[in-house]
C-alpha positions in Angstrom: 0.1 -0.1 0.2 1.1 3.7 -0.8 0.9 6.0 1.5 1.9 9.7 0.5 1.0 13.1 2.4 1.1 16.0 -0.1 1.1 19.5 1.6 1.5 23.2 0.8 2.1 24.8 3.8 3.5 22.7 7.6 1.0 24.7 9.8 -1.4 27.3 9.6 -3.7 27.7 6.7 -2.9 25.0 4.2 -4.2 22.0 1.9 -3.2 18.6 2.6 -4.1 15.5 0.2 -3.7 12.0 1.8 -4.6 8.9 0.1 -8.4 9.2 2.2 -9.2 13.1 1.3 -8.2 16.0 0.0 -8.6 18.6 3.3 -8.4 22.5 3.9 -6.9 23.9 7.1 -7.3 27.0 8.6 -4.7 29.5 10.4 -5.1 27.6 13.8 -4.5 24.2 12.0 -8.1 22.8 12.5 -9.7 21.4 9.6 -12.1 23.6 7.6 -13.2 21.4 4.9 -12.6 17.7 3.7 -13.5 16.4 0.1 -13.1 12.4 0.2 -15.7 9.4 1.4 -18.3 9.1 3.9 -20.4 6.2 4.6 -19.1 4.4 1.5 -19.7 7.2 -1.0 -18.1 10.6 -2.5 -18.2 13.5 0.5 -17.6 17.3 1.0 -17.5 17.8 5.1 -17.6 21.3 6.5 -15.7 21.6 9.5 -15.2 23.9 12.5 -12.1 23.2 14.1 -12.2 19.4 13.3 -15.6 18.9 14.3 -18.3 18.0 11.7 -20.5 20.9 10.9 -22.7 19.6 7.6 -22.3 17.2 5.0 -22.8 16.6 1.5 -22.4 13.3 0.2 -24.0 10.4 -2.4 -23.9 6.3 -1.6 -25.9 3.8 -2.3 -29.3 5.4 -0.6 -29.3 8.6 -2.4 -28.2 12.0 -2.3 -27.8 13.4 1.0 -27.7 17.1 2.8 -27.0 17.2 6.2 -26.2 19.8 9.0 -25.7 20.4 12.7 -27.8 23.0 13.1 -30.5 25.1 10.9 -30.0 25.5 7.0 -30.2 28.7 5.3 -30.6 29.1 1.5 -29.5 32.9 0.9 -30.2 34.7 -2.2 -29.3 38.4 -1.5 -29.7 40.1 -5.1 -33.4 40.6 -4.4 -33.6 40.5 -1.2 -34.9 36.7 -1.0 -33.6 34.8 2.5 -35.1 31.1 3.2 -35.0 29.6 7.1 
């Protein structure tokens, strides 16, 4: 098995690619966004300093949108806000 880590910086804001995901980190070294797999499907995970806050993923059961709080859809051109 080949295990390789590519990163654009050693610490702080950076992007890393390893054998499971492409991950962006914030300036405090906390995970912000991860593109990889979740529940055996492709996933985009949104984190707050490494804690999962929301996700978009597809698997054999369908397409899933998840969030740890409210979901807000905002379109500001005409002032439309859905909550």
